[in-house]
C-alpha positions as CSV (number, residue, x, y, z in Angstrom):
1,M,76.2,158.6,-7.6
2,L,77.7,160.8,-10.3
3,T,80.7,161.6,-8.2
4,G,81.3,158.1,-6.9
5,I,80.8,159.0,-3.2
6,R,78.0,158.1,-0.7
7,V,76.9,159.3,2.7
8,I,76.6,156.6,5.3
9,T,75.9,156.5,9.0
10,S,78.9,156.3,11.2
11,E,77.2,154.7,14.2
12,E,78.7,151.3,15.0
13,D,75.4,149.7,16.1
14,A,73.5,150.6,12.9
15,W,72.0,147.7,11.1
16,T,72.2,149.5,7.7
17,D,74.4,152.0,6.0
18,R,71.5,154.1,4.9
19,V,71.0,157.4,6.6
20,P,67.5,157.8,8.1
21,V,65.4,160.9,7.3
22,G,66.1,162.7,10.7
23,P,69.9,162.6,10.5
24,A,69.7,163.4,6.8
25,F,67.7,166.6,7.6
26,L,70.1,167.4,10.5
27,R,73.0,167.0,8.1
28,A,71.4,169.4,5.6
29,V,70.8,172.0,8.2
30,G,74.3,171.5,9.6
31,Y,75.7,172.0,6.1
32,L,74.0,175.4,5.9
33,L,75.3,176.3,9.3
34,S,78.8,175.3,8.3
35,A,78.7,177.6,5.3
36,L,77.3,180.6,7.1
37,P,80.4,181.8,9.0
38,A,82.6,182.1,6.0
39,G,82.7,178.4,5.5
40,L,84.6,177.8,8.8
41,G,82.5,174.6,9.4
42,F,84.3,173.0,6.5
43,L,87.8,173.5,8.0
44,P,87.7,170.0,9.8
45,V,87.4,168.4,6.3
46,L,90.7,170.0,5.3
47,L,92.6,169.8,8.6
48,G,91.1,167.0,10.6
49,T,92.3,163.4,10.6
50,E,88.8,162.0,10.1
51,R,88.0,164.4,7.3
52,R,84.5,165.0,8.6
53,G,82.8,168.4,8.5
54,L,80.7,169.9,11.2
55,H,77.5,168.7,9.4
56,D,78.8,165.1,9.4
57,R,79.7,165.3,13.1
58,L,76.2,166.6,14.0
59,A,74.4,164.0,12.0
60,H,76.8,161.1,12.8
61,T,77.5,160.4,9.2
62,R,80.6,160.1,7.0
63,V,81.3,160.2,3.2
64,V,82.9,157.2,1.6
65,K,83.8,156.1,-1.9
66,A,80.9,154.2,-3.5
């Protein structure tokens, strides 16, 4: 909230934008895995067209402006 961004689900058939507990946990674990190999899991954020990191792809989430 402080930064003006929010994490939402990227699934088309979702009835809400809220991220359930399971995918949120998977995203947190994926975030740690992205950081481990010298931060290489964050390269898609910088270079990809969708600007989604490995952790967002694993959990089927995306970050948007609030």
